[in-house]
C-alpha positions as CSV (number, residue, x, y, z in Angstrom):
1,M,-14.0,-22.9,-23.9
2,T,-13.0,-19.4,-25.7
3,D,-10.2,-19.0,-27.9
4,F,-7.1,-16.8,-27.9
5,G,-8.4,-14.3,-30.8
6,T,-12.1,-14.3,-29.3
7,F,-10.5,-13.4,-25.7
8,V,-9.1,-10.5,-27.5
9,G,-12.0,-9.1,-28.9
10,E,-14.5,-9.7,-25.8
11,A,-11.5,-7.5,-24.3
12,R,-12.3,-4.7,-26.0
13,A,-15.9,-4.7,-26.4
14,P,-17.4,-1.9,-24.6
15,F,-19.0,-1.7,-20.7
16,H,-21.9,0.5,-20.2
17,T,-22.0,0.8,-16.2
18,G,-25.5,1.6,-14.4
19,A,-26.5,1.3,-11.2
20,G,-26.2,-2.6,-10.6
21,D,-22.7,-2.3,-12.1
22,Q,-21.5,0.4,-9.3
23,Y,-22.7,-1.9,-6.6
24,I,-20.4,-4.6,-8.7
25,F,-17.4,-2.3,-8.8
26,F,-17.5,-1.7,-5.2
27,A,-18.0,-5.1,-3.9
28,E,-15.0,-6.0,-5.7
29,M,-13.2,-3.3,-4.0
30,A,-14.4,-5.0,-0.7
31,E,-13.3,-8.6,-2.6
32,A,-9.6,-7.4,-2.9
33,S,-9.3,-5.8,0.3
34,Q,-10.2,-8.8,2.0
35,R,-7.8,-11.3,0.0
36,L,-5.0,-9.0,1.0
37,G,-6.0,-9.3,4.4
38,T,-7.0,-5.9,5.2
39,H,-10.5,-5.1,4.3
40,G,-12.0,-3.3,7.5
41,K,-8.8,-2.7,9.3
42,D,-7.2,0.8,10.0
43,R,-3.9,0.4,8.4
44,R,-2.0,1.9,11.7
45,A,-3.6,-1.8,13.6
46,I,-2.1,-3.7,10.5
47,A,1.3,-1.9,10.8
48,E,1.8,-2.3,14.5
49,R,0.3,-5.9,14.3
50,Q,3.2,-7.0,11.6
51,L,5.3,-5.1,13.8
52,G,4.3,-7.4,16.3
53,F,3.9,-10.2,14.8
54,L,8.1,-9.6,13.4
55,Y,9.1,-8.6,17.4
56,E,7.8,-12.1,19.0
57,R,10.1,-14.1,16.4
58,F,13.2,-11.8,16.0
59,V,16.5,-13.3,16.6
60,P,18.9,-9.7,16.6
61,P,21.7,-10.0,14.7
62,R,25.8,-9.3,16.0
63,R,26.5,-5.6,17.0
64,L,23.0,-4.8,17.3
65,G,23.2,-3.4,21.1
66,E,25.9,-1.4,19.8
67,A,23.7,0.2,17.6
68,R,20.7,0.4,20.0
69,H,23.4,2.3,22.1
70,L,24.1,4.6,19.6
71,L,20.3,5.2,18.6
72,H,19.9,6.7,21.8
73,G,22.5,9.1,22.5
74,N,21.9,10.4,18.6
75,R,19.3,9.7,17.8
76,T,20.1,8.8,14.5
77,V,21.7,5.4,13.4
78,V,23.4,3.9,10.2
79,L,22.6,-0.3,9.8
80,S,25.1,-1.8,7.2
81,G,25.6,-5.6,6.8
82,E,25.4,-7.9,4.0
83,P,22.2,-8.7,2.1
84,G,20.1,-11.6,3.9
85,V,21.2,-10.8,7.6
86,G,18.2,-9.0,8.1
87,R,19.3,-5.4,8.1
88,R,15.7,-3.6,7.2
89,S,14.0,-6.0,10.5
90,A,16.6,-5.1,12.7
91,A,16.1,-1.7,11.9
92,Q,12.6,-1.8,12.6
93,M,12.6,-3.6,15.7
94,L,15.1,-0.5,17.0
95,L,12.5,1.9,16.3
96,Y,9.9,-0.7,17.3
97,E,11.3,-1.1,20.7
98,R,10.9,3.0,21.3
99,A,7.5,3.5,19.8
100,A,4.6,4.4,22.2
101,A,2.1,1.9,21.5
102,G,0.2,2.4,18.1
103,S,2.3,5.2,17.3
104,G,4.0,3.1,14.5
105,I,7.0,3.5,12.1
106,H,7.0,6.3,9.5
107,E,9.0,5.3,6.7
108,V,10.6,8.1,4.9
109,D,11.1,8.0,0.9
110,P,13.9,10.1,-0.8
111,E,11.5,12.2,-3.8
112,D,12.8,13.6,-7.1
113,D,12.1,17.3,-7.4
114,E,11.4,19.2,-10.6
115,D,14.8,20.0,-11.5
116,G,16.3,16.0,-10.8
117,R,17.3,16.8,-7.3
118,V,17.3,14.2,-4.8
119,T,14.8,15.8,-1.6
120,L,13.9,14.6,2.0
121,D,10.8,16.3,2.9
122,R,11.7,17.6,6.1
123,R,7.6,18.6,6.7
124,T,6.5,15.1,7.0
125,V,8.7,14.8,10.7
126,A,6.2,14.9,13.6
127,D,6.8,15.0,17.4
128,G,8.4,11.7,18.6
129,D,8.3,10.1,15.2
130,R,10.2,6.7,14.4
131,L,11.5,7.1,11.4
132,L,12.7,4.6,8.6
133,L,15.0,5.7,5.7
134,D,16.0,2.2,3.9
135,L,18.7,3.2,1.1
136,S,19.7,-0.6,0.4
137,A,19.0,-0.6,-3.0
138,C,20.1,3.1,-3.6
139,E,22.3,3.3,-6.9
140,T,25.6,5.4,-5.3
141,N,24.6,8.7,-7.0
142,R,21.5,8.8,-5.7
143,F,23.0,7.7,-2.4
144,L,25.1,11.0,-2.7
145,G,22.2,13.0,-3.2
146,V,20.2,11.7,-0.4
147,Q,23.0,12.1,2.0
148,S,23.7,16.1,1.2
149,E,20.0,15.9,2.3
150,L,20.5,14.1,5.4
151,S,21.9,16.9,7.8
152,A,18.8,19.7,7.3
153,F,16.5,16.0,8.0
154,R,18.9,14.9,10.9
155,A,18.1,18.9,12.6
156,V,14.2,18.2,12.0
157,V,14.6,14.5,13.7
158,E,16.5,16.3,16.6
159,Q,14.4,19.8,17.0
160,R,11.3,17.2,16.8
161,G,12.3,14.8,19.1
162,A,12.1,12.0,16.5
163,R,14.5,8.8,15.7
164,L,15.8,7.7,12.9
165,V,17.3,4.8,11.5
166,V,19.2,4.3,8.2
167,V,19.7,1.2,6.2
168,V,22.5,1.0,3.9
169,S,24.2,-1.6,1.8
170,P,27.9,-2.3,2.4
171,R,29.0,-1.0,-1.1
172,L,28.2,2.8,0.1
173,E,30.2,2.4,3.3
174,G,32.6,3.9,1.5
175,S,31.0,6.9,-0.2
176,L,29.8,8.1,3.6
177,N,30.6,11.3,5.2
178,A,32.6,11.4,8.5
179,E,29.2,11.9,10.3
180,L,27.1,9.2,9.2
181,Q,30.5,6.8,9.7
182,R,30.6,7.9,13.2
183,L,27.0,6.3,13.3
184,T,27.3,3.5,10.9
185,V,27.2,0.0,12.6
186,P,27.8,-3.3,10.2
187,L,25.5,-6.1,11.4
188,G,26.7,-9.3,11.5
189,R,24.5,-12.6,10.8
190,P,22.5,-14.6,13.4
191,R,22.4,-17.9,13.8
192,S,19.5,-19.5,11.1
193,A,18.5,-22.2,13.2
194,D,17.9,-19.7,15.9
195,V,15.9,-18.0,13.1
196,L,13.9,-21.0,12.4
197,M,13.6,-22.2,15.9
198,R,12.6,-19.1,17.3
199,H,10.0,-18.8,14.1
200,L,8.6,-22.5,14.8
201,R,8.0,-22.2,18.3
202,R,5.7,-19.0,18.0
203,E,3.6,-21.5,15.8
204,G,3.5,-24.6,18.5
205,I,6.0,-26.0,16.9
206,T,9.0,-27.5,19.0
207,P,11.6,-30.1,17.4
208,P,14.6,-31.3,19.2
209,P,17.3,-28.7,18.2
210,A,19.4,-31.8,17.2
211,A,16.5,-32.4,14.0
212,L,17.8,-29.4,12.5
213,A,21.1,-30.4,11.9
214,A,19.7,-32.9,9.2
215,P,22.1,-32.7,6.4
216,A,20.2,-31.2,3.1
217,L,18.4,-28.7,6.2
218,A,21.8,-27.1,8.0
219,H,23.0,-26.8,4.5
220,F,19.8,-25.0,3.1
221,L,20.2,-22.6,6.4
222,T,24.1,-22.0,6.4
223,A,23.7,-18.7,3.9
224,V,20.0,-17.9,2.4
225,P,18.6,-14.8,3.6
226,M,16.6,-14.6,7.0
227,R,13.1,-13.7,4.7
228,D,13.8,-17.8,3.4
229,V,14.1,-18.9,6.7
230,A,11.0,-17.2,7.7
231,R,9.5,-18.6,4.7
232,L,10.1,-21.8,5.6
233,A,9.3,-21.9,9.3
234,D,5.9,-20.6,7.8
235,L,5.9,-23.3,4.8
236,I,6.6,-25.8,7.5
237,R,3.2,-24.7,9.8
238,R,1.1,-25.0,6.8
239,S,2.1,-28.9,6.6
240,R,1.6,-29.3,10.2
241,N,-2.3,-27.6,9.9
242,D,-2.3,-30.1,6.8
243,S,-1.1,-33.2,8.4
244,P,-1.5,-32.7,12.2
245,A,-0.9,-36.4,12.9
246,G,2.8,-36.4,11.2
247,S,5.8,-34.8,13.0
248,F,8.7,-32.4,12.4
249,S,10.7,-34.8,10.2
250,T,7.9,-35.5,7.6
251,W,6.8,-31.7,7.3
252,W,9.8,-30.1,6.4
253,P,11.3,-31.6,3.5
254,D,9.0,-30.9,0.4
255,R,8.4,-27.8,2.1
256,L,12.4,-27.3,1.7
257,A,12.1,-28.6,-1.6
258,Q,9.6,-25.6,-2.6
259,L,12.4,-23.4,-1.8
260,V,15.7,-24.8,-2.9
261,E,16.5,-23.4,-6.3
262,D,18.4,-26.0,-7.7
263,D,16.6,-29.2,-7.9
264,P,19.0,-31.6,-8.6
265,Q,17.0,-33.3,-11.5
266,G,15.5,-30.2,-12.5
267,P,17.8,-29.3,-15.2
268,E,18.1,-32.1,-16.7
269,F,14.6,-32.8,-16.7
270,V,14.2,-29.3,-18.4
271,R,16.8,-30.4,-21.1
272,G,14.3,-33.5,-21.8
273,L,11.7,-31.1,-23.0
274,A,11.7,-32.2,-26.8
275,N,9.3,-30.1,-28.7
276,G,7.1,-26.9,-28.1
277,R,4.2,-28.6,-27.2
278,Q,6.1,-30.3,-23.7
279,R,7.9,-27.4,-23.2
280,A,4.4,-25.3,-23.3
281,L,2.8,-27.7,-21.4
282,A,5.5,-28.3,-18.7
283,L,5.5,-24.9,-17.7
284,T,2.0,-24.8,-18.1
285,V,1.7,-27.1,-15.1
286,A,4.7,-25.3,-13.1
287,M,2.1,-22.5,-13.1
288,L,-0.9,-23.8,-12.3
289,H,0.7,-27.0,-10.3
290,G,-2.8,-29.0,-9.2
291,C,-5.5,-27.5,-11.4
292,A,-7.7,-30.2,-12.8
293,P,-6.5,-32.1,-16.6
294,D,-9.1,-29.5,-18.2
295,T,-7.7,-26.6,-17.1
296,I,-4.0,-27.7,-17.7
297,Y,-4.8,-28.6,-21.5
298,H,-6.8,-25.6,-22.3
299,A,-3.7,-23.2,-20.6
300,A,-1.3,-25.3,-22.3
301,T,-2.8,-24.4,-25.9
302,A,-3.5,-21.1,-25.1
303,L,0.2,-20.4,-24.6
304,L,1.1,-22.2,-27.9
305,A,-1.4,-19.5,-29.2
306,V,0.4,-16.7,-27.3
307,V,3.4,-17.2,-28.7
308,D,2.5,-18.6,-31.9
309,H,3.9,-22.2,-32.0
310,P,2.6,-24.1,-35.2
311,E,-0.2,-25.9,-34.9
312,D,0.4,-29.8,-35.1
313,E,-1.3,-30.6,-38.5
314,R,-1.6,-34.5,-37.7
315,P,-5.2,-36.0,-37.3
316,R,-5.9,-35.5,-33.8
317,L,-6.3,-39.4,-33.1
318,D,-3.0,-40.0,-34.6
319,R,-1.8,-38.1,-31.3
320,A,-1.0,-38.9,-28.0
321,D,-3.9,-38.6,-25.6
322,F,-3.6,-36.2,-22.7
323,N,-3.0,-38.5,-19.9
324,T,0.2,-40.1,-22.1
325,E,1.2,-36.6,-22.6
326,L,1.1,-35.7,-19.0
327,S,3.1,-38.9,-18.3
328,N,6.3,-38.2,-20.2
329,L,6.5,-35.2,-18.6
330,E,6.7,-36.9,-14.9
331,C,3.0,-35.6,-14.0
332,V,0.4,-37.7,-12.2
333,V,-3.2,-37.0,-12.3
334,G,-4.5,-37.7,-8.5
335,Q,-8.2,-36.7,-7.4
336,G,-8.6,-34.8,-10.6
337,R,-5.4,-33.0,-10.3
338,V,-2.4,-32.6,-12.0
339,R,1.1,-32.6,-10.4
340,F,5.0,-33.5,-10.7
341,T,6.1,-36.6,-9.4
342,E,8.8,-33.9,-7.8
343,P,7.7,-30.8,-6.3
344,G,10.6,-29.3,-7.1
345,H,10.4,-29.3,-10.9
346,V,8.0,-26.4,-9.9
347,R,10.7,-23.8,-9.2
348,A,12.9,-25.7,-12.0
349,V,10.4,-25.0,-14.7
350,L,9.1,-21.9,-13.5
351,G,13.0,-20.8,-13.2
352,H,14.2,-21.8,-16.4
353,F,11.8,-20.2,-18.7
354,W,11.9,-16.6,-17.0
355,S,15.7,-16.8,-17.0
356,Y,16.5,-18.4,-20.6
357,F,13.2,-17.0,-22.6
358,P,13.7,-13.4,-22.2
359,D,12.0,-12.6,-25.0
360,L,8.6,-14.5,-24.4
361,R,8.3,-12.9,-21.0
362,P,5.4,-10.0,-22.3
363,H,4.3,-13.4,-24.1
364,F,3.8,-15.0,-21.0
365,R,2.4,-11.4,-19.3
366,T,-0.2,-11.7,-21.7
367,W,-1.1,-15.1,-21.3
368,V,-1.2,-15.0,-17.6
369,A,-3.8,-12.4,-18.4
370,Y,-6.0,-14.8,-20.8
371,C,-5.9,-17.5,-17.7
372,G,-7.2,-15.4,-15.3
373,Q,-9.9,-14.1,-17.8
374,K,-11.0,-17.5,-19.5
375,L,-10.3,-20.0,-17.2
376,R,-12.4,-21.6,-14.3
377,L,-10.2,-21.2,-11.9
378,N,-10.9,-21.0,-8.3
379,R,-9.3,-18.2,-5.9
380,Q,-6.3,-20.9,-4.3
381,E,-5.6,-21.7,-8.4
382,R,-5.5,-17.8,-9.1
383,D,-3.9,-16.6,-6.1
384,Q,-1.3,-19.1,-7.2
385,L,-0.8,-18.2,-10.6
386,I,-0.2,-14.6,-9.6
387,D,2.1,-15.3,-6.8
388,H,4.0,-17.7,-9.5
389,F,4.2,-14.6,-12.1
390,A,5.1,-12.1,-9.8
391,E,7.8,-14.3,-8.4
392,Q,9.2,-14.8,-11.2
393,S,9.1,-11.4,-12.6
394,L,10.8,-9.7,-9.1
395,R,13.4,-12.5,-9.8
396,T,13.9,-11.1,-13.2
397,G,14.0,-7.2,-12.1
398,R,10.7,-6.6,-14.4
399,P,7.9,-5.1,-11.6
400,E,6.4,-3.0,-14.7
401,E,5.2,-6.3,-15.8
402,L,2.9,-6.6,-12.6
403,V,1.7,-3.0,-13.5
404,A,1.0,-3.8,-16.7
405,L,-0.7,-7.4,-16.1
406,A,-2.9,-5.3,-13.7
407,R,-4.0,-2.7,-16.5
408,E,-4.9,-5.3,-18.6
409,W,-6.9,-6.7,-16.0
410,T,-8.5,-3.2,-16.0
411,P,-9.0,-1.8,-19.7
412,Q,-11.0,0.9,-20.7
413,G,-15.0,0.6,-21.1
414,T,-14.9,-3.0,-19.1
415,R,-15.4,-4.2,-15.4
416,G,-12.4,-6.3,-15.7
417,F,-11.1,-8.3,-12.9
418,M,-9.7,-6.2,-10.4
419,P,-9.6,-8.3,-7.6
420,D,-6.9,-9.9,-9.6
421,A,-5.0,-6.7,-10.8
422,V,-4.7,-5.5,-6.9
423,Q,-3.4,-9.1,-6.0
424,A,-0.2,-8.3,-8.8
425,L,-0.2,-4.8,-8.0
426,A,0.7,-5.9,-4.3
427,A,2.9,-8.1,-4.5
428,A,5.3,-5.5,-6.7
429,L,4.9,-3.0,-4.3
430,R,5.5,-5.4,-0.9
431,D,8.8,-6.5,-2.6
432,D,11.7,-5.2,-0.5
433,V,13.8,-4.3,-4.2
434,H,11.1,-3.0,-6.5
435,G,8.2,-1.9,-4.1
436,R,9.8,1.8,-4.7
437,A,10.3,1.7,-8.8
438,V,6.8,0.8,-8.5
439,R,5.2,3.2,-6.4
440,Q,7.0,6.1,-8.5
441,E,5.1,4.4,-11.7
442,I,2.1,4.3,-10.2
443,L,2.6,8.1,-9.7
444,A,3.7,8.7,-12.7
445,Q,0.9,7.0,-14.1
446,L,-2.0,9.3,-12.2
447,K,-0.1,12.5,-13.2
448,K,0.3,12.0,-16.8
449,E,-2.1,9.3,-18.2
450,T,-5.6,8.5,-18.7
451,L,-6.6,5.6,-16.6
452,S,-9.6,3.3,-16.6
453,R,-12.1,3.4,-14.3
454,T,-11.5,-0.2,-13.1
455,Y,-8.0,0.5,-12.8
456,R,-8.0,3.6,-10.8
457,L,-9.8,1.6,-7.8
458,A,-7.1,-0.9,-8.2
459,L,-5.0,1.5,-7.4
460,T,-7.2,2.9,-4.6
461,V,-7.3,-0.3,-2.9
462,V,-3.5,-0.7,-2.8
463,C,-2.2,3.1,-2.0
464,S,-5.1,2.9,0.7
465,D,-4.0,-1.2,2.1
466,V,-0.6,-1.5,1.1
467,I,1.2,1.4,0.6
468,A,-0.5,3.4,3.4
469,V,0.9,0.3,6.0
470,S,4.2,1.7,5.9
471,H,4.0,5.0,3.1
472,P,1.4,7.1,4.4
473,D,2.8,10.5,3.0
474,E,2.9,8.8,-0.4
475,A,-0.6,7.1,-0.3
476,L,-2.1,10.3,0.5
477,V,-0.3,12.1,-2.7
478,R,-1.3,9.4,-4.5
479,L,-5.1,9.3,-3.2
480,H,-5.2,12.7,-3.6
481,Y,-4.7,12.3,-7.4
482,L,-7.3,9.9,-7.8
483,A,-10.0,11.6,-5.4
484,R,-9.4,14.3,-8.4
485,A,-10.8,11.8,-10.8
486,D,-13.5,10.4,-8.9
487,D,-16.5,10.5,-11.0
488,D,-18.9,8.2,-9.3
489,G,-21.4,10.7,-8.1
490,D,-22.5,9.9,-4.3
491,R,-19.7,7.1,-4.5
492,R,-16.7,8.7,-4.2
493,P,-14.0,5.7,-3.5
494,A,-10.6,7.3,-4.0
495,L,-11.8,10.6,-1.7
496,D,-13.3,8.6,0.9
497,A,-9.9,6.6,1.3
498,L,-8.2,9.7,0.9
499,L,-9.9,10.6,3.8
500,T,-10.0,8.0,6.2
501,L,-6.3,7.9,5.7
502,V,-5.7,12.0,6.7
503,T,-8.3,12.0,9.5
504,S,-6.2,9.3,11.4
505,E,-3.3,11.2,12.0
506,P,-3.4,14.9,12.5
507,R,0.2,15.0,10.6
508,L,-1.5,13.4,7.5
509,C,-4.0,15.9,7.7
510,G,-1.6,18.6,8.0
511,R,0.1,17.6,4.6
512,L,-3.3,17.3,2.4
513,L,-4.2,20.8,3.7
514,Y,-0.5,22.3,3.0
515,R,-1.4,20.4,-0.2
516,L,-4.7,22.0,-0.6
517,T,-3.3,25.6,-0.1
518,A,0.1,25.6,-2.2
519,Y,-1.1,23.6,-5.2
520,G,-5.0,24.0,-4.8
521,I,-5.7,27.8,-5.0
522,G,-5.0,29.7,-8.0
523,P,-5.9,33.7,-8.7
524,R,-9.4,32.7,-8.5
525,G,-9.6,30.4,-5.9
526,F,-9.9,26.3,-5.8
527,R,-8.8,24.5,-8.7
528,A,-11.5,22.1,-9.8
529,P,-12.4,19.5,-7.8
530,E,-10.0,21.0,-5.3
531,D,-13.0,22.7,-3.7
532,R,-14.7,19.5,-3.5
533,I,-11.7,17.6,-1.8
534,F,-12.0,20.3,0.9
535,L,-15.5,20.9,1.4
536,A,-15.3,16.9,2.2
537,L,-12.2,17.1,4.8
538,A,-13.9,20.5,6.0
539,D,-16.9,17.9,7.3
540,A,-14.6,15.2,8.6
541,A,-11.7,17.2,10.5
542,A,-14.4,19.7,12.2
543,R,-15.6,16.4,14.1
544,D,-11.9,16.0,15.3
545,P,-9.9,18.7,17.4
546,D,-6.7,16.9,17.1
547,L,-6.8,17.8,13.3
548,C,-8.7,21.4,13.4
549,T,-7.5,23.4,16.9
550,G,-3.3,23.6,16.1
551,T,-2.4,27.0,14.9
552,T,-1.0,26.0,11.4
553,A,-4.5,23.8,11.1
554,R,-6.6,26.8,11.7
555,R,-4.6,29.1,9.4
556,R,-4.8,26.7,6.4
557,L,-8.2,25.7,7.2
558,A,-9.5,29.6,7.4
559,E,-7.4,29.8,3.7
560,C,-8.9,27.2,2.4
561,W,-12.7,28.5,3.5
562,A,-11.8,31.8,2.1
563,A,-10.9,30.9,-0.8
564,V,-14.8,28.4,-1.2
565,F,-16.3,31.5,-0.5
566,A,-14.4,34.2,-2.2
567,H,-14.9,32.4,-5.9
568,R,-17.3,29.4,-5.0
569,P,-21.2,29.5,-5.8
570,H,-23.0,29.9,-2.4
571,A,-25.3,26.6,-3.3
572,E,-22.1,25.1,-3.7
573,W,-20.3,25.3,-0.4
574,A,-23.7,26.4,2.1
575,P,-24.8,22.8,3.0
576,H,-21.1,22.6,4.8
577,V,-21.6,25.2,6.8
578,P,-24.4,23.9,9.2
579,A,-22.2,20.8,9.2
580,W,-19.2,22.7,10.5
581,L,-21.6,24.3,13.6
582,T,-22.8,20.8,14.5
583,A,-19.2,20.0,14.7
584,A,-19.2,23.5,17.0
585,Q,-21.9,22.0,19.3
586,A,-21.1,18.8,19.6
587,A,-17.2,19.5,20.9
588,R,-16.3,18.4,23.8
589,T,-14.1,21.0,24.8
590,P,-14.9,24.8,24.9
591,A,-11.7,25.5,22.8
592,H,-12.0,22.8,20.6
593,R,-15.6,24.3,19.4
594,D,-14.8,28.1,19.8
595,A,-11.5,26.8,17.2
596,L,-14.3,26.0,14.7
597,L,-15.9,29.6,15.0
598,A,-13.1,31.5,14.8
599,T,-11.7,29.7,11.7
600,L,-15.4,29.9,10.1
601,A,-15.5,33.5,11.0
602,A,-12.1,34.4,9.8
603,A,-12.6,33.2,6.6
604,A,-16.0,35.0,5.9
605,A,-15.4,38.2,7.4
606,P,-13.1,39.5,4.5
607,Y,-16.3,38.5,1.8
608,P,-19.6,40.6,2.9
609,A,-21.7,38.2,0.8
610,A,-20.1,35.4,2.7
611,A,-20.4,36.9,5.8
612,G,-23.7,37.4,5.6
613,R,-24.9,34.2,4.2
614,T,-23.1,32.6,7.2
615,Y,-24.8,34.3,9.6
616,V,-28.2,33.7,7.5
617,L,-27.0,29.6,7.8
618,S,-26.2,29.8,10.8
619,Q,-29.6,31.5,12.3
620,G,-31.8,29.2,10.2
621,W,-29.6,26.1,11.0
622,A,-30.4,27.5,15.0
623,L,-33.8,27.8,14.5
624,A,-34.6,24.1,12.9
625,A,-36.5,22.1,15.3
626,G,-35.1,19.7,17.8
627,S,-34.3,19.5,21.7
628,D,-30.9,20.8,21.2
629,R,-32.7,24.0,20.4
630,A,-31.0,25.8,22.9
631,Q,-27.8,24.9,22.2
632,R,-27.6,25.6,18.8
633,R,-29.0,29.2,19.3
634,D,-25.6,29.5,21.6
635,V,-23.7,28.3,19.3
636,A,-25.4,30.6,16.7
637,E,-24.9,33.5,19.0
638,R,-21.1,33.1,19.8
639,Y,-20.6,32.6,15.7
640,R,-22.2,36.2,15.6
641,R,-19.8,37.5,17.8
642,R,-16.8,35.6,16.3
643,L,-18.1,37.3,12.9
644,D,-19.0,40.9,14.4
645,A,-14.9,40.7,15.8
646,A,-13.3,39.4,12.7
647,Q,-15.1,42.0,11.0
648,G,-13.5,44.6,13.4
649,I,-17.5,45.1,15.1
650,G,-18.3,45.5,18.2
651,R,-16.3,43.2,20.9
652,R,-12.8,42.3,20.2
653,A,-11.7,38.9,19.9
654,A,-9.7,39.0,23.2
655,E,-13.2,40.0,25.2
656,P,-14.6,37.3,27.2
657,E,-17.9,35.8,25.8
658,P,-20.9,36.7,27.8
659,P,-22.9,34.5,29.6
660,D,-25.1,32.2,27.4
661,T,-28.9,34.2,26.9
662,D,-31.9,32.4,26.1
663,A,-32.9,36.1,24.2
664,P,-33.0,35.7,20.9
665,P,-29.8,36.7,18.6
666,E,-29.2,40.3,17.4
667,A,-28.9,41.1,13.4
668,P,-25.7,41.9,12.5
669,R,-24.5,45.6,12.5
């Protein structure tokens, strides 16, 4: 077993990457996606499945019908209500009911400009969009800044035939202007028993209604947030799967104990911990509940070292054996696993240590990092360790601890533990309260800090698999920063993730083209490495008419091509011209083909050297061996005519193309 001091030293040891190590990196990226449940799945399909899952289990809160009517008549509605009544779920369902299949919901997030002013980006609104603006965790001053932007934003929503649902906290209702007050509906709490029953029945569990009236269960359902009701239903489902021969009355009690904050015996148990070693052992059992005794022993020893607890100097045989120590903590060892005799002790112990030892929270993070790296934990045990740490860090308002943990697991010069880092980041990003702050922290890191290669890979996974599901525009910005830093040669994970995202939706492709033209092109053309990003995008976008035939898209593509032609070496862009021509050849419609050729010609025409070289490239491409040579010659001839027209030579662009001919193409005049 490696001691804690050795662990710190090893974390700083250099790590050299070769081809085999590259394979390991990308295999770990795939593992990270699998642990998130997103590997190989389209983000829109994930979002659609999540919404469908919610729709099947949704019980409308009171006054939702009124909100639906306002949304239908005004294209905007504001939802209020006490926390826990299901405001966000109600907002999603209002939009989901009116969304076309597969169109999804686009979540808008206020941004801060360089002057510190809060803005809503109106460019993100597409035709027919379903938009969610969640301001439920917004402070008053920030809310007032967003509200000042809403009028102009709503005008674009109206213009584009979109719909907008805004979620606000009831404490902000007094700050709403008259326009928004008219559109506000305070939602009432649905019956929790109905919500639980709906969830259970979707899982094939059908208890009689009287079973939900058991005192402990009924008390739990009276005031907890709807998300805890859903969580209880999921835990009961797991109990049913583990013990299918049981019944509802045997499935719910232990699972309810896992969710109840105030374990009746918990405070007394914690007060009875007599010394530092007992406290460390109790926290270790809670964090690693169900692990092997050896694992618990070594983890507890590491925790004592992390917090600089004095060692017990008595001879080892004068001290109690480990089994006795566990028995004194009301733990049992069964089937080689250590557990509390009372399952509720887990939450009681974790809650106590995180609430009442605030000065030790950074040490807890260091200890969790050590456990993840040095203990022989299986996947389920690793997941439990991270989940417990994430739950307590988020409960105590410290999402930055999860970001710091992810960075500890992905240090510079080492391969690190990237899938675990991804899981920690995903837990923070998915939190309704702290998710936005974590997204902003990631953006700040990408703008200002030098990040390790492994940490950048972890960010690539969470941007494409977590952020992109609910905030695709924000994922685009962060992946754009990451793509600029790709340094893996032919392996370009962030750029590939960025292209996958933007080619999934014309609006997102337009957003990246806007960023490239607005921020990537300077007086001397593209700033490195924006040219590399554009050329990769051009290859991908050319194959999809929805991405490259619109007026704005063609203008921006031509502007980017022109910047490449004017300032980049011929060898850099030459391989991409044949790819563009091949896409024109494969186009299913003349409009798609002609848009590609006209865009390329318009970009090359102002630069004689580029015009000549693209012509030569088109001829070489047309004359290459193959059964489709006649088709390629036709495309090359059409390109020549487009190039002539763009240069003001020969036929005007408005004249129709002549019929195809097998004659060799003429040289440009």
